[in-house]
C-alpha positions, 0 to 999 in steps of 0.5 A: 507518472508521480514525481518526488518533489523537494518539498515533500522530502523537506516536509517529511523530514522536518515534520516531527523534528527528524534529526540525527539520532546521535544528537539526541537521547534515544530510548534504550531499546532504540539506542541498542538497535541503532548501534547494532544497525550501524554495523550492518550499514543498510537494509533492503525493503521489498515494497508493494504498498507504496509508490517508489517516491513515497518509499524513497522519502521514508528511506531518506527520512530514516537515514537522516534520523539514523545516519550511517544506515542506507535504505534500498527501496525495491518497489514493485506490485505486491505479487511481483514483490512476493514472487521475488522474495519466494525466489530468493528463499528457494535459491537460499539467498537472503536479500530482503530485510523488510517485506511490505505487501497488500496481499494478506495471504502472503503473510499467512503463507510465510508464517506457516513456512516459519519464514518470518522473524517475530518482532513487535516494535514498542512504537506499535503501542501508539497505532490505531486499534486495527493496526496495533496487534494484527498477529498474536505471534508478532510476525508482522505489523499493519503499517498501511491501510489502503483505501481503494475507490473510484476516480475520474477525469473531471474535465471529461466527466461531470461530477453529476455524471460520475459513477457513485457506486461499483455497480454504476461502473457496469452501465453501458455508457462507460464502455471503452472509458474504464481502467483497472489494475490486474490481480495477477500483479496487484494484491489490492486488485486481487482483494477487490475481486474477492470482495466484490465477487462476494458481494455481487458474484462473479457476474459483476466482472462478466458485466464489467468485461462488456465495458472493455476496461483497459487493464494495467498492472498496478492499482494506480495505473488508471491514474496515468491513463486518466491524466493522459485522457486515454480513459475517463474513469478508474476503479480500484484506484488507491486513495493516494494516487488520485489525490497526489495527482490532483495536488499537482494540478491534474484534473482528477476527482475521487468517489467513495462508493456508496456500496463501500470503499475497499479497505486493504489492511496490509502487513509488513514483516521481517524475513527470518533470514534477513541479512540486516536484522537489526537495521530491519527492527530499527526501521520497523520501530521508525515505521510504527512512529508518528514521523513515518505516519506524517510522511505517508500523509504527505503522500496522501496515504491514510496514517495509522497513528491517531494523532496524524490527521488524514491527508488533504481531500480525504475523509477520516476512517470513521466517516467512510463506509468500509468493505473488505475480506478476511485474511482467510478469504483473501488467501483462499480467494485470490488464486481463484480470482486470478484464474477467473480474471484471465478466463473472463478478461483474456489477460 
């Protein structure tokens, strides 16, 4: 399990001089949102992108910046977050103000259903190119580009023996040693399934099944298993989880696969019926800014602001061979991947 430390909270809050908004001049648009948001008093964030500790740190920094507005972080896997939002919508209940998922297909569907509130934060002008203008109608913003790769327990696997590519994981020597998440719960694992099956066909996963991987839910579950020594190699693991675990003294190393690291461009949007729309817009402004990006870096997540360096132990985007799938491929492919996964792995 990953624990939030006081150091992370203090560093995140002070890295960019986060101070109460009342004590400083705000841009006019931000001041107007803050005044309206204070009347709402809170917002609820359904997040499948970051761990609970990371979300709580971001929420605390937001509240420190904008006193009087509480952030309720509801952390789950992306598919569960979307299911919760869908159930709210079907019941005519408005609970979610910010929705963050790793499955791009969720936003294509929500947009078709006219279930998102158009809003483009002014701070989005400062994001890196791939994150700056993902949707021409401004229904969502890219605040998280997740990198998903291979990790291993370096006390049990020597660096020379560690898998160097996705296909290396199919070697019989890894039988009973692998761990992976589940596309029925994790949006990133669904996209991994779409991408690797496009590259190598579904036979890749049929061969993987022969090595009897332990299947959890989240893409980060393998890190817990590797820390416990129950499995030695994790695949489709988010970059942040093994690096954060490593920083806390656990024997975890990462591998950028030679055949490509999975890049998951993950949107965040505001539901059209958000109960606290002004607080949601203010949070989006904050989340597009450098302070939020620095918080993400503190938790070993790649920042989407160019002025923020990559986290310790990570390569910059331009030095990583990236693979992925288009939004259309994701939306069309993930449902089929879920079915094929159950047929192949039995779960």
